[in-house]
C-alpha positions in Angstrom: 74.3 33.6 44.3 72.2 30.6 43.1 71.8 32.0 39.6 75.6 32.3 39.3 76.0 28.7 40.3 73.3 27.7 37.8 75.1 29.5 35.0 78.5 28.1 35.9 77.1 24.6 36.1 75.4 25.0 32.8 78.6 26.2 31.2 80.4 23.2 32.8 77.8 20.8 31.4 77.4 22.2 27.9 80.8 23.7 27.5 81.5 26.3 24.9 79.8 24.5 22.0 77.5 26.1 19.5 74.3 25.0 21.2 72.6 27.4 23.7 70.6 26.2 26.7 67.2 26.8 24.9 68.4 24.7 21.9 69.4 21.9 24.2 66.1 22.0 26.0 64.3 21.9 22.7 66.3 18.9 21.7 65.4 17.1 24.9 61.7 17.8 24.2 62.1 16.1 20.8 63.2 13.0 22.6 59.6 12.7 23.9 58.0 13.1 20.5 57.7 9.3 19.8 55.9 8.9 23.1 53.5 11.6 22.3 52.8 10.1 18.8 52.2 6.7 20.4 49.8 8.1 23.0 47.9 10.0 20.2 47.7 6.8 18.1 46.4 4.8 21.1 43.9 7.5 21.9 42.8 7.7 18.3 42.4 3.9 18.2 40.2 3.9 21.3 38.0 6.8 20.1 37.7 5.3 16.6 36.7 1.9 18.0 34.2 3.3 20.3 32.6 5.5 17.7 32.6 2.6 15.1 30.9 0.2 17.4 28.3 2.8 18.5 27.3 3.8 15.0 27.8 0.6 13.1 26.5 -1.9 15.7 22.9 -3.1 15.8 20.3 -1.2 17.8 17.7 -3.6 18.9 16.2 -2.5 22.2 13.9 -4.7 24.2 13.1 -5.2 27.8 15.2 -8.3 28.0 18.2 -6.7 26.5 18.0 -3.6 28.7 17.9 -5.6 31.9 21.2 -5.9 33.7 22.8 -9.3 33.3 24.2 -10.9 36.4 25.6 -14.3 35.4 22.2 -15.8 34.7 20.8 -15.0 38.1 17.4 -13.2 38.0 17.5 -9.6 39.1 16.4 -9.1 42.7 15.5 -5.6 43.9 17.3 -2.3 43.2 21.0 -2.4 42.6 21.4 1.0 44.3 20.7 -0.1 47.8 23.0 1.6 50.3 25.8 -0.4 51.9 26.5 -0.3 55.6 29.2 2.1 56.5 30.9 -0.7 58.4 31.9 -2.3 55.0 33.8 0.8 53.9 35.3 1.4 57.4 36.7 -2.2 57.5 38.1 -1.7 53.9 39.8 1.6 54.9 41.3 0.1 58.0 42.6 -2.9 56.0 44.3 -0.4 53.6 45.7 1.5 56.6 47.3 -1.5 58.3 48.4 -2.9 55.0 50.4 0.2 54.2 52.1 -0.3 57.5 53.8 -3.3 56.1 55.1 -1.3 53.1 57.0 0.9 55.6 58.6 -2.2 57.2 60.3 -3.5 54.0 62.8 -0.6 53.6 63.5 -0.8 57.4 64.2 -4.5 57.2 66.5 -4.0 54.2 68.5 -1.3 56.0 68.3 -2.8 59.5 72.0 -3.1 60.1 72.8 0.4 58.8 70.1 2.0 61.0 71.3 0.3 64.2 69.6 0.9 67.5 68.2 4.2 66.4 66.3 2.5 63.6 65.1 -0.3 65.9 63.8 2.3 68.4 62.0 4.2 65.6 60.4 1.0 64.3 59.3 0.0 67.8 57.8 3.5 68.1 56.0 3.2 64.8 54.6 -0.3 65.6 53.6 0.9 69.1 51.6 3.7 67.6 50.0 1.3 65.2 49.1 -1.1 68.0 47.6 1.8 70.1 45.5 2.7 67.1 44.4 -0.9 66.7 43.4 -1.1 70.3 41.5 2.2 70.0 39.7 0.8 66.9 38.8 -2.4 68.7 37.5 -0.5 71.8 35.4 1.8 69.7 33.8 -1.3 68.1 34.8 -0.4 64.5 35.5 -4.1 63.7 32.3 -5.5 65.1 30.0 -6.6 62.3 26.4 -6.2 63.3 
């Protein structure tokens, strides 16, 4: 049944002209050709620049040049010391509660259309977020030790 609808809609769109569906699909693919050429030129430029600087640039190695440069500050210790998991946990929680605001913008735009049902849903959503925040605070996830 769906195949019949698809064929009928294709005939309605393309009509009885000389192009078949495969020729039309191929012509649509040619519309993307300039984008592919631009992407290839950009990729070629990046690769050419990287190879040129690697092979043509000076190669003077020394202890001073191989040391990491941190804005003139002398290097102190190993750069690969592990961070506290609290740092990553606070960052993830920030992203989680920041994404909550993204859901509020469409709701605010369509507030009148959604009516009381939309208001109830947003209160439910915010309530769940507040319950999650209370849980996080009680677990001590935001305490920095």
